[in-house]
PDB file of N, CA, C and O in Angstrom:
ATOM      1  N   UNK A   1      -9.342  18.785  -3.066  1.00  0.00           N
ATOM      2  CA  UNK A   1      -9.100  19.005  -4.478  1.00  0.00           C
ATOM      3  C   UNK A   1     -10.456  19.082  -5.178  1.00  0.00           C
ATOM      4  O   UNK A   1     -11.358  18.289  -4.906  1.00  0.00           O
ATOM      5  N   UNK A   2     -10.582  20.050  -6.082  1.00  0.00           N
ATOM      6  CA  UNK A   2     -11.847  20.187  -6.789  1.00  0.00           C
ATOM      7  C   UNK A   2     -11.993  19.134  -7.893  1.00  0.00           C
ATOM      8  O   UNK A   2     -11.029  18.457  -8.253  1.00  0.00           O
ATOM      9  N   UNK A   3     -13.190  19.011  -8.410  1.00  0.00           N
ATOM     10  CA  UNK A   3     -13.492  17.971  -9.391  1.00  0.00           C
ATOM     11  C   UNK A   3     -12.675  18.127 -10.660  1.00  0.00           C
ATOM     12  O   UNK A   3     -12.182  17.136 -11.197  1.00  0.00           O
ATOM     13  N   UNK A   4     -12.520  19.336 -11.145  1.00  0.00           N
ATOM     14  CA  UNK A   4     -11.763  19.553 -12.377  1.00  0.00           C
ATOM     15  C   UNK A   4     -10.308  19.118 -12.213  1.00  0.00           C
ATOM     16  O   UNK A   4      -9.749  18.474 -13.102  1.00  0.00           O
ATOM     17  N   UNK A   5      -9.699  19.461 -11.095  1.00  0.00           N
ATOM     18  CA  UNK A   5      -8.312  19.044 -10.851  1.00  0.00           C
ATOM     19  C   UNK A   5      -8.218  17.530 -10.704  1.00  0.00           C
ATOM     20  O   UNK A   5      -7.257  16.921 -11.175  1.00  0.00           O
ATOM     21  N   UNK A   6      -9.200  16.919 -10.060  1.00  0.00           N
ATOM     22  CA  UNK A   6      -9.205  15.463  -9.917  1.00  0.00           C
ATOM     23  C   UNK A   6      -9.336  14.799 -11.290  1.00  0.00           C
ATOM     24  O   UNK A   6      -8.710  13.770 -11.541  1.00  0.00           O
ATOM     25  N   UNK A   7     -10.144  15.381 -12.176  1.00  0.00           N
ATOM     26  CA  UNK A   7     -10.282  14.850 -13.536  1.00  0.00           C
ATOM     27  C   UNK A   7      -8.959  14.937 -14.284  1.00  0.00           C
ATOM     28  O   UNK A   7      -8.562  13.984 -14.955  1.00  0.00           O
ATOM     29  N   UNK A   8      -8.278  16.064 -14.174  1.00  0.00           N
ATOM     30  CA  UNK A   8      -6.976  16.229 -14.828  1.00  0.00           C
ATOM     31  C   UNK A   8      -5.964  15.223 -14.278  1.00  0.00           C
ATOM     32  O   UNK A   8      -5.142  14.684 -15.020  1.00  0.00           O
ATOM     33  N   UNK A   9      -6.034  14.985 -12.996  1.00  0.00           N
ATOM     34  CA  UNK A   9      -5.143  14.011 -12.369  1.00  0.00           C
ATOM     35  C   UNK A   9      -5.430  12.616 -12.903  1.00  0.00           C
ATOM     36  O   UNK A   9      -4.501  11.884 -13.248  1.00  0.00           O
ATOM     37  N   UNK A  10      -6.697  12.239 -12.975  1.00  0.00           N
ATOM     38  CA  UNK A  10      -7.079  10.937 -13.524  1.00  0.00           C
ATOM     39  C   UNK A  10      -6.578  10.784 -14.957  1.00  0.00           C
ATOM     40  O   UNK A  10      -6.053   9.731 -15.317  1.00  0.00           O
ATOM     41  N   UNK A  11      -6.733  11.808 -15.765  1.00  0.00           N
ATOM     42  CA  UNK A  11      -6.278  11.754 -17.161  1.00  0.00           C
ATOM     43  C   UNK A  11      -4.777  11.507 -17.217  1.00  0.00           C
ATOM     44  O   UNK A  11      -4.310  10.720 -18.040  1.00  0.00           O
ATOM     45  N   UNK A  12      -4.022  12.167 -16.356  1.00  0.00           N
ATOM     46  CA  UNK A  12      -2.572  11.966 -16.340  1.00  0.00           C
ATOM     47  C   UNK A  12      -2.220  10.544 -15.920  1.00  0.00           C
ATOM     48  O   UNK A  12      -1.308   9.942 -16.487  1.00  0.00           O
ATOM     49  N   UNK A  13      -2.922  10.006 -14.944  1.00  0.00           N
ATOM     50  CA  UNK A  13      -2.669   8.624 -14.515  1.00  0.00           C
ATOM     51  C   UNK A  13      -2.940   7.677 -15.673  1.00  0.00           C
ATOM     52  O   UNK A  13      -2.151   6.770 -15.938  1.00  0.00           O
ATOM     53  N   UNK A  14      -4.048   7.886 -16.360  1.00  0.00           N
ATOM     54  CA  UNK A  14      -4.405   7.026 -17.488  1.00  0.00           C
ATOM     55  C   UNK A  14      -3.367   7.121 -18.605  1.00  0.00           C
ATOM     56  O   UNK A  14      -2.957   6.105 -19.165  1.00  0.00           O
ATOM     57  N   UNK A  15      -2.947   8.333 -18.924  1.00  0.00           N
ATOM     58  CA  UNK A  15      -1.969   8.527 -20.003  1.00  0.00           C
ATOM     59  C   UNK A  15      -0.581   8.035 -19.614  1.00  0.00           C
ATOM     60  O   UNK A  15       0.149   7.504 -20.451  1.00  0.00           O
ATOM     61  N   UNK A  16      -0.218   8.210 -18.349  1.00  0.00           N
ATOM     62  CA  UNK A  16       1.113   7.813 -17.888  1.00  0.00           C
ATOM     63  C   UNK A  16       1.187   6.315 -17.603  1.00  0.00           C
ATOM     64  O   UNK A  16       2.271   5.732 -17.607  1.00  0.00           O
ATOM     65  N   UNK A  17       0.050   5.704 -17.358  1.00  0.00           N
ATOM     66  CA  UNK A  17       0.041   4.279 -17.039  1.00  0.00           C
ATOM     67  C   UNK A  17       0.406   3.963 -15.612  1.00  0.00           C
ATOM     68  O   UNK A  17       0.695   2.812 -15.282  1.00  0.00           O
ATOM     69  N   UNK A  18       0.396   4.974 -14.754  1.00  0.00           N
ATOM     70  CA  UNK A  18       0.716   4.732 -13.360  1.00  0.00           C
ATOM     71  C   UNK A  18       0.662   5.997 -12.529  1.00  0.00           C
ATOM     72  O   UNK A  18       0.706   7.110 -13.052  1.00  0.00           O
ATOM     73  N   UNK A  19       0.567   5.803 -11.225  1.00  0.00           N
ATOM     74  CA  UNK A  19       0.453   6.928 -10.311  1.00  0.00           C
ATOM     75  C   UNK A  19       1.765   7.674 -10.131  1.00  0.00           C
ATOM     76  O   UNK A  19       1.777   8.902 -10.056  1.00  0.00           O
ATOM     77  N   UNK A  20       2.868   6.941 -10.061  1.00  0.00           N
ATOM     78  CA  UNK A  20       4.164   7.594  -9.817  1.00  0.00           C
ATOM     79  C   UNK A  20       4.543   8.514 -10.977  1.00  0.00           C
ATOM     80  O   UNK A  20       4.973   9.646 -10.757  1.00  0.00           O
ATOM     81  N   UNK A  21       4.387   8.039 -12.191  1.00  0.00           N
ATOM     82  CA  UNK A  21       4.719   8.866 -13.357  1.00  0.00           C
ATOM     83  C   UNK A  21       3.773  10.059 -13.455  1.00  0.00           C
ATOM     84  O   UNK A  21       4.202  11.168 -13.772  1.00  0.00           O
ATOM     85  N   UNK A  22       2.503   9.838 -13.189  1.00  0.00           N
ATOM     86  CA  UNK A  22       1.546  10.946 -13.200  1.00  0.00           C
ATOM     87  C   UNK A  22       1.921  11.985 -12.151  1.00  0.00           C
ATOM     88  O   UNK A  22       1.830  13.187 -12.403  1.00  0.00           O
ATOM     89  N   UNK A  23       2.339  11.527 -10.982  1.00  0.00           N
ATOM     90  CA  UNK A  23       2.753  12.455  -9.923  1.00  0.00           C
ATOM     91  C   UNK A  23       3.948  13.287 -10.374  1.00  0.00           C
ATOM     92  O   UNK A  23       4.001  14.490 -10.117  1.00  0.00           O
ATOM     93  N   UNK A  24       4.909  12.652 -11.047  1.00  0.00           N
ATOM     94  CA  UNK A  24       6.062  13.405 -11.555  1.00  0.00           C
ATOM     95  C   UNK A  24       5.616  14.448 -12.574  1.00  0.00           C
ATOM     96  O   UNK A  24       6.058  15.596 -12.533  1.00  0.00           O
ATOM     97  N   UNK A  25       4.740  14.041 -13.485  1.00  0.00           N
ATOM     98  CA  UNK A  25       4.263  14.965 -14.524  1.00  0.00           C
ATOM     99  C   UNK A  25       3.497  16.139 -13.925  1.00  0.00           C
ATOM    100  O   UNK A  25       3.575  17.259 -14.430  1.00  0.00           O
ATOM    101  N   UNK A  26       2.765  15.884 -12.858  1.00  0.00           N
ATOM    102  CA  UNK A  26       1.937  16.916 -12.234  1.00  0.00           C
ATOM    103  C   UNK A  26       2.656  17.669 -11.125  1.00  0.00           C
ATOM    104  O   UNK A  26       2.108  18.615 -10.559  1.00  0.00           O
ATOM    105  N   UNK A  27       3.882  17.256 -10.812  1.00  0.00           N
ATOM    106  CA  UNK A  27       4.646  17.837  -9.708  1.00  0.00           C
ATOM    107  C   UNK A  27       3.861  17.730  -8.400  1.00  0.00           C
ATOM    108  O   UNK A  27       3.710  18.698  -7.654  1.00  0.00           O
ATOM    109  N   UNK A  28       3.370  16.512  -8.153  1.00  0.00           N
ATOM    110  CA  UNK A  28       2.607  16.211  -6.944  1.00  0.00           C
ATOM    111  C   UNK A  28       3.229  14.998  -6.269  1.00  0.00           C
ATOM    112  O   UNK A  28       3.986  14.250  -6.889  1.00  0.00           O
ATOM    113  N   UNK A  29       2.909  14.812  -5.015  1.00  0.00           N
ATOM    114  CA  UNK A  29       3.329  13.602  -4.312  1.00  0.00           C
ATOM    115  C   UNK A  29       2.406  12.452  -4.736  1.00  0.00           C
ATOM    116  O   UNK A  29       1.205  12.661  -4.910  1.00  0.00           O
ATOM    117  N   UNK A  30       2.952  11.244  -4.902  1.00  0.00           N
ATOM    118  CA  UNK A  30       2.109  10.105  -5.302  1.00  0.00           C
ATOM    119  C   UNK A  30       0.871   9.890  -4.421  1.00  0.00           C
ATOM    120  O   UNK A  30      -0.190   9.566  -4.954  1.00  0.00           O
ATOM    121  N   UNK A  31       0.965  10.057  -3.094  1.00  0.00           N
ATOM    122  CA  UNK A  31      -0.264   9.896  -2.291  1.00  0.00           C
ATOM    123  C   UNK A  31      -1.357  10.912  -2.640  1.00  0.00           C
ATOM    124  O   UNK A  31      -2.544  10.600  -2.551  1.00  0.00           O
ATOM    125  N   UNK A  32      -0.961  12.121  -3.035  1.00  0.00           N
ATOM    126  CA  UNK A  32      -1.947  13.120  -3.451  1.00  0.00           C
ATOM    127  C   UNK A  32      -2.683  12.654  -4.704  1.00  0.00           C
ATOM    128  O   UNK A  32      -3.897  12.824  -4.817  1.00  0.00           O
ATOM    129  N   UNK A  33      -1.951  12.073  -5.631  1.00  0.00           N
ATOM    130  CA  UNK A  33      -2.543  11.577  -6.867  1.00  0.00           C
ATOM    131  C   UNK A  33      -3.519  10.450  -6.546  1.00  0.00           C
ATOM    132  O   UNK A  33      -4.635  10.419  -7.066  1.00  0.00           O
ATOM    133  N   UNK A  34      -3.101   9.536  -5.698  1.00  0.00           N
ATOM    134  CA  UNK A  34      -3.960   8.420  -5.301  1.00  0.00           C
ATOM    135  C   UNK A  34      -5.237   8.925  -4.651  1.00  0.00           C
ATOM    136  O   UNK A  34      -6.326   8.459  -4.984  1.00  0.00           O
ATOM    137  N   UNK A  35      -5.117   9.872  -3.727  1.00  0.00           N
ATOM    138  CA  UNK A  35      -6.298  10.418  -3.046  1.00  0.00           C
ATOM    139  C   UNK A  35      -7.229  11.118  -4.029  1.00  0.00           C
ATOM    140  O   UNK A  35      -8.449  11.000  -3.918  1.00  0.00           O
ATOM    141  N   UNK A  36      -6.665  11.843  -4.986  1.00  0.00           N
ATOM    142  CA  UNK A  36      -7.489  12.556  -5.966  1.00  0.00           C
ATOM    143  C   UNK A  36      -8.306  11.587  -6.808  1.00  0.00           C
ATOM    144  O   UNK A  36      -9.491  11.815  -7.050  1.00  0.00           O
ATOM    145  N   UNK A  37      -7.676  10.508  -7.252  1.00  0.00           N
ATOM    146  CA  UNK A  37      -8.391   9.524  -8.075  1.00  0.00           C
ATOM    147  C   UNK A  37      -9.445   8.801  -7.241  1.00  0.00           C
ATOM    148  O   UNK A  37     -10.558   8.575  -7.716  1.00  0.00           O
ATOM    149  N   UNK A  38      -9.111   8.441  -6.018  1.00  0.00           N
ATOM    150  CA  UNK A  38     -10.090   7.783  -5.143  1.00  0.00           C
ATOM    151  C   UNK A  38     -11.283   8.701  -4.889  1.00  0.00           C
ATOM    152  O   UNK A  38     -12.428   8.247  -4.907  1.00  0.00           O
ATOM    153  N   UNK A  39     -11.028   9.980  -4.656  1.00  0.00           N
ATOM    154  CA  UNK A  39     -12.117  10.931  -4.418  1.00  0.00           C
ATOM    155  C   UNK A  39     -12.986  11.072  -5.665  1.00  0.00           C
ATOM    156  O   UNK A  39     -14.210  11.158  -5.559  1.00  0.00           O
ATOM    157  N   UNK A  40     -12.369  11.096  -6.835  1.00  0.00           N
ATOM    158  CA  UNK A  40     -13.126  11.183  -8.082  1.00  0.00           C
ATOM    159  C   UNK A  40     -13.988   9.940  -8.260  1.00  0.00           C
ATOM    160  O   UNK A  40     -15.157  10.042  -8.633  1.00  0.00           O
ATOM    161  N   UNK A  41     -13.419   8.770  -7.996  1.00  0.00           N
ATOM    162  CA  UNK A  41     -14.185   7.525  -8.098  1.00  0.00           C
ATOM    163  C   UNK A  41     -15.380   7.544  -7.135  1.00  0.00           C
ATOM    164  O   UNK A  41     -16.478   7.122  -7.497  1.00  0.00           O
ATOM    165  N   UNK A  42     -15.163   8.028  -5.925  1.00  0.00           N
ATOM    166  CA  UNK A  42     -16.254   8.112  -4.946  1.00  0.00           C
ATOM    167  C   UNK A  42     -17.317   9.100  -5.413  1.00  0.00           C
ATOM    168  O   UNK A  42     -18.514   8.857  -5.260  1.00  0.00           O
ATOM    169  N   UNK A  43     -16.872  10.207  -5.980  1.00  0.00           N
ATOM    170  CA  UNK A  43     -17.797  11.243  -6.433  1.00  0.00           C
ATOM    171  C   UNK A  43     -18.697  10.746  -7.562  1.00  0.00           C
ATOM    172  O   UNK A  43     -19.892  11.041  -7.583  1.00  0.00           O
ATOM    173  N   UNK A  44     -18.124   9.994  -8.498  1.00  0.00           N
ATOM    174  CA  UNK A  44     -18.928   9.535  -9.631  1.00  0.00           C
ATOM    175  C   UNK A  44     -19.543   8.163  -9.389  1.00  0.00           C
ATOM    176  O   UNK A  44     -20.403   7.726 -10.155  1.00  0.00           O
ATOM    177  N   UNK A  45     -19.115   7.486  -8.342  1.00  0.00           N
ATOM    178  CA  UNK A  45     -19.696   6.201  -7.978  1.00  0.00           C
ATOM    179  C   UNK A  45     -19.287   5.050  -8.879  1.00  0.00           C
ATOM    180  O   UNK A  45     -20.059   4.114  -9.089  1.00  0.00           O
ATOM    181  N   UNK A  46     -18.077   5.117  -9.411  1.00  0.00           N
ATOM    182  CA  UNK A  46     -17.592   4.044 -10.282  1.00  0.00           C
ATOM    183  C   UNK A  46     -16.098   3.879 -10.123  1.00  0.00           C
ATOM    184  O   UNK A  46     -15.381   4.850  -9.881  1.00  0.00           O
ATOM    185  N   UNK A  47     -15.630   2.659 -10.259  1.00  0.00           N
ATOM    186  CA  UNK A  47     -14.199   2.367 -10.227  1.00  0.00           C
ATOM    187  C   UNK A  47     -13.619   2.677 -11.602  1.00  0.00           C
ATOM    188  O   UNK A  47     -14.087   2.132 -12.602  1.00  0.00           O
ATOM    189  N   UNK A  48     -12.622   3.530 -11.670  1.00  0.00           N
ATOM    190  CA  UNK A  48     -12.046   3.957 -12.945  1.00  0.00           C
ATOM    191  C   UNK A  48     -10.798   3.184 -13.321  1.00  0.00           C
ATOM    192  O   UNK A  48     -10.470   3.066 -14.501  1.00  0.00           O
ATOM    193  N   UNK A  49     -10.098   2.653 -12.320  1.00  0.00           N
ATOM    194  CA  UNK A  49      -8.826   1.986 -12.567  1.00  0.00           C
ATOM    195  C   UNK A  49      -8.741   0.645 -11.853  1.00  0.00           C
ATOM    196  O   UNK A  49      -9.192   0.507 -10.717  1.00  0.00           O
ATOM    197  N   UNK A  50      -8.162  -0.334 -12.525  1.00  0.00           N
ATOM    198  CA  UNK A  50      -7.770  -1.595 -11.891  1.00  0.00           C
ATOM    199  C   UNK A  50      -6.334  -1.381 -11.441  1.00  0.00           C
ATOM    200  O   UNK A  50      -5.467  -1.071 -12.258  1.00  0.00           O
ATOM    201  N   UNK A  51      -6.076  -1.543 -10.154  1.00  0.00           N
ATOM    202  CA  UNK A  51      -4.736  -1.327  -9.625  1.00  0.00           C
ATOM    203  C   UNK A  51      -4.146  -2.656  -9.182  1.00  0.00           C
ATOM    204  O   UNK A  51      -4.792  -3.432  -8.478  1.00  0.00           O
ATOM    205  N   UNK A  52      -2.922  -2.908  -9.600  1.00  0.00           N
ATOM    206  CA  UNK A  52      -2.153  -4.024  -9.064  1.00  0.00           C
ATOM    207  C   UNK A  52      -0.804  -3.459  -8.657  1.00  0.00           C
ATOM    208  O   UNK A  52      -0.531  -2.278  -8.874  1.00  0.00           O
ATOM    209  N   UNK A  53       0.034  -4.287  -8.074  1.00  0.00           N
ATOM    210  CA  UNK A  53       1.354  -3.804  -7.682  1.00  0.00           C
ATOM    211  C   UNK A  53       2.229  -3.514  -8.886  1.00  0.00           C
ATOM    212  O   UNK A  53       3.207  -2.776  -8.772  1.00  0.00           O
ATOM    213  N   UNK A  54       1.897  -4.079 -10.035  1.00  0.00           N
ATOM    214  CA  UNK A  54       2.740  -3.907 -11.219  1.00  0.00           C
ATOM    215  C   UNK A  54       2.163  -3.003 -12.292  1.00  0.00           C
ATOM    216  O   UNK A  54       2.904  -2.491 -13.131  1.00  0.00           O
ATOM    217  N   UNK A  55       0.845  -2.796 -12.279  1.00  0.00           N
ATOM    218  CA  UNK A  55       0.281  -1.977 -13.344  1.00  0.00           C
ATOM    219  C   UNK A  55      -1.037  -1.338 -12.938  1.00  0.00           C
ATOM    220  O   UNK A  55      -1.675  -1.728 -11.960  1.00  0.00           O
ATOM    221  N   UNK A  56      -1.416  -0.355 -13.717  1.00  0.00           N
ATOM    222  CA  UNK A  56      -2.694   0.325 -13.567  1.00  0.00           C
ATOM    223  C   UNK A  56      -3.374   0.250 -14.923  1.00  0.00           C
ATOM    224  O   UNK A  56      -2.802   0.652 -15.937  1.00  0.00           O
ATOM    225  N   UNK A  57      -4.606  -0.270 -14.939  1.00  0.00           N
ATOM    226  CA  UNK A  57      -5.365  -0.364 -16.192  1.00  0.00           C
ATOM    227  C   UNK A  57      -6.718   0.297 -16.002  1.00  0.00           C
ATOM    228  O   UNK A  57      -7.267   0.315 -14.901  1.00  0.00           O
ATOM    229  N   UNK A  58      -7.243   0.836 -17.080  1.00  0.00           N
ATOM    230  CA  UNK A  58      -8.567   1.434 -17.044  1.00  0.00           C
ATOM    231  C   UNK A  58      -9.634   0.346 -16.983  1.00  0.00           C
ATOM    232  O   UNK A  58      -9.513  -0.694 -17.630  1.00  0.00           O
ATOM    233  N   UNK A  59     -10.670   0.596 -16.205  1.00  0.00           N
ATOM    234  CA  UNK A  59     -11.853  -0.253 -16.236  1.00  0.00           C
ATOM    235  C   UNK A  59     -12.690   0.196 -17.430  1.00  0.00           C
ATOM    236  O   UNK A  59     -12.353   1.178 -18.092  1.00  0.00           O
ATOM    237  N   UNK A  60     -13.767  -0.512 -17.704  1.00  0.00           N
ATOM    238  CA  UNK A  60     -14.667  -0.062 -18.779  1.00  0.00           C
ATOM    239  C   UNK A  60     -15.202   1.328 -18.464  1.00  0.00           C
ATOM    240  O   UNK A  60     -15.261   2.193 -19.339  1.00  0.00           O
ATOM    241  N   UNK A  61     -15.588   1.537 -17.218  1.00  0.00           N
ATOM    242  CA  UNK A  61     -16.075   2.856 -16.808  1.00  0.00           C
ATOM    243  C   UNK A  61     -14.973   3.898 -16.953  1.00  0.00           C
ATOM    244  O   UNK A  61     -15.233   5.034 -17.349  1.00  0.00           O
ATOM    245  N   UNK A  62     -13.746   3.511 -16.632  1.00  0.00           N
ATOM    246  CA  UNK A  62     -12.616   4.414 -16.771  1.00  0.00           C
ATOM    247  C   UNK A  62     -12.362   4.798 -18.215  1.00  0.00           C
ATOM    248  O   UNK A  62     -12.045   5.951 -18.508  1.00  0.00           O
ATOM    249  N   UNK A  63     -12.498   3.841 -19.118  1.00  0.00           N
ATOM    250  CA  UNK A  63     -12.325   4.137 -20.540  1.00  0.00           C
ATOM    251  C   UNK A  63     -13.376   5.130 -21.025  1.00  0.00           C
ATOM    252  O   UNK A  63     -13.059   6.079 -21.743  1.00  0.00           O
ATOM    253  N   UNK A  64     -14.628   4.907 -20.629  1.00  0.00           N
ATOM    254  CA  UNK A  64     -15.703   5.824 -21.025  1.00  0.00           C
ATOM    255  C   UNK A  64     -15.482   7.209 -20.418  1.00  0.00           C
ATOM    256  O   UNK A  64     -15.661   8.224 -21.090  1.00  0.00           O
ATOM    257  N   UNK A  65     -15.094   7.241 -19.149  1.00  0.00           N
ATOM    258  CA  UNK A  65     -14.869   8.519 -18.477  1.00  0.00           C
ATOM    259  C   UNK A  65     -13.710   9.277 -19.108  1.00  0.00           C
ATOM    260  O   UNK A  65     -13.775  10.496 -19.271  1.00  0.00           O
ATOM    261  N   UNK A  66     -12.658   8.561 -19.459  1.00  0.00           N
ATOM    262  CA  UNK A  66     -11.500   9.197 -20.094  1.00  0.00           C
ATOM    263  C   UNK A  66     -11.894   9.817 -21.425  1.00  0.00           C
ATOM    264  O   UNK A  66     -11.485  10.937 -21.730  1.00  0.00           O
ATOM    265  N   UNK A  67     -12.673   9.110 -22.213  1.00  0.00           N
ATOM    266  CA  UNK A  67     -13.115   9.653 -23.501  1.00  0.00           C
ATOM    267  C   UNK A  67     -13.989  10.881 -23.305  1.00  0.00           C
ATOM    268  O   UNK A  67     -13.861  11.863 -24.037  1.00  0.00           O
ATOM    269  N   UNK A  68     -14.876  10.828 -22.319  1.00  0.00           N
ATOM    270  CA  UNK A  68     -15.772  11.963 -22.063  1.00  0.00           C
ATOM    271  C   UNK A  68     -15.006  13.162 -21.495  1.00  0.00           C
ATOM    272  O   UNK A  68     -15.314  14.309 -21.818  1.00  0.00           O
ATOM    273  N   UNK A  69     -14.014  12.890 -20.652  1.00  0.00           N
ATOM    274  CA  UNK A  69     -13.271  13.961 -19.996  1.00  0.00           C
ATOM    275  C   UNK A  69     -12.169  14.548 -20.878  1.00  0.00           C
ATOM    276  O   UNK A  69     -11.828  15.725 -20.761  1.00  0.00           O
ATOM    277  N   UNK A  70     -11.625  13.723 -21.750  1.00  0.00           N
ATOM    278  CA  UNK A  70     -10.479  14.146 -22.554  1.00  0.00           C
ATOM    279  C   UNK A  70     -10.909  14.824 -23.773  1.00  0.00           C
ATOM    280  O   UNK A  70     -10.074  15.248 -24.571  1.00  0.00           O
TER     281      UNK A  70
END
C-alpha cells in the first residue's frame, strides 16, 4: 500500500475510533487496515495509536499527524 492510501486509512481509523469500523467504511478487511497503519507508523518512525482490546486512541504524535494529514 502506498503512503497516501496508508494516510487515508489512518485518518479513517482515527475518525471511526477503531479498526473494524474503519475497515467497513473503506471496504477493506480489518487485517489490511491494521497492516496499513503499522506500515505508516514504521515509515514515519512514530506510534500513532494506543491500541487496547476495547479502544483505539491517538497518541500525541498521532494527534499531530492527523492534524497535518487532514
